[in-house]
N, C-alpha and C positions, 0 to 999 in steps of 0.2 A: 565760780570762785577762780580769779586772776592773782598768779605770786612771778614774780619776776627775780628775778640774782642781776642784783643792778654788777656793773661792772667795774664801780668801784665801792664800798659803804661813803655815803657820805653827812655832813655835819648833824644828821635827821635822823639820818637810818644809817645807822651807822651800824647793825645787825649784818649791812646787806643785798636788804630785802625790801619788795614796792611789794603791798598785794590789797585785796579786795576780794570780801567774803562777801554772798551779800543772800539774805534768803528773805520769798516775802510772797506777799498775797495778793489780790488785785495790781498792781503797783504801787504795792504800799509794804515798804522796807518794816519788817519785827527782827529778824532779828541781822548786826553788819560787823562785822573788823576790819579798821581800811589804816592804812597809813600818809594818809594825803601831807603837801608840806602847809606845813603852817601847824596845822593840827598833830602831830604826832602816830601809835601807834596808841588806837583808839578803839573803842568798841559801843556799836548804839546797841542798845534792846531798847523799844517799843514805845515810849519817846525820853529815854534815859540812855550819855549818854557820859563815853566814864573810861577815862585813858586806860590803856593795857601795858604791858610788858609782855614784851618778845622777848620768847628764851628761843622758842628751833619754831623748822615750818610743822612740824609734824604735832609739837601742841598747838601749836595757834590755830594747825584744823580740830586738831582734839575738843580745844576749846571749844568752835563755832561749833563742832556736830552736834554735842555736846548741847551749848543752847536751845537748839532747831530741837532737837531731839526733845528737851523743858517745850518747849511749846507746844510740840505738836502733840504733848499730852494735856495741855489747858482743854 
């Protein structure tokens, strides 16, 4: 997990954070949350990529950990 507090919010990151959360095995991403430029807030789960609604850093971490736990149970 890497989460940066930006000096000031920008057009794509109005909440003021840039982040990259990754969970994988053998070099393959299984769960990922990020907000790279041009894509906005989104999550990866296996082969799917879908929008993610960022509310707080705590919630971001909770959502990511919930996806990881769900994956570990399978």
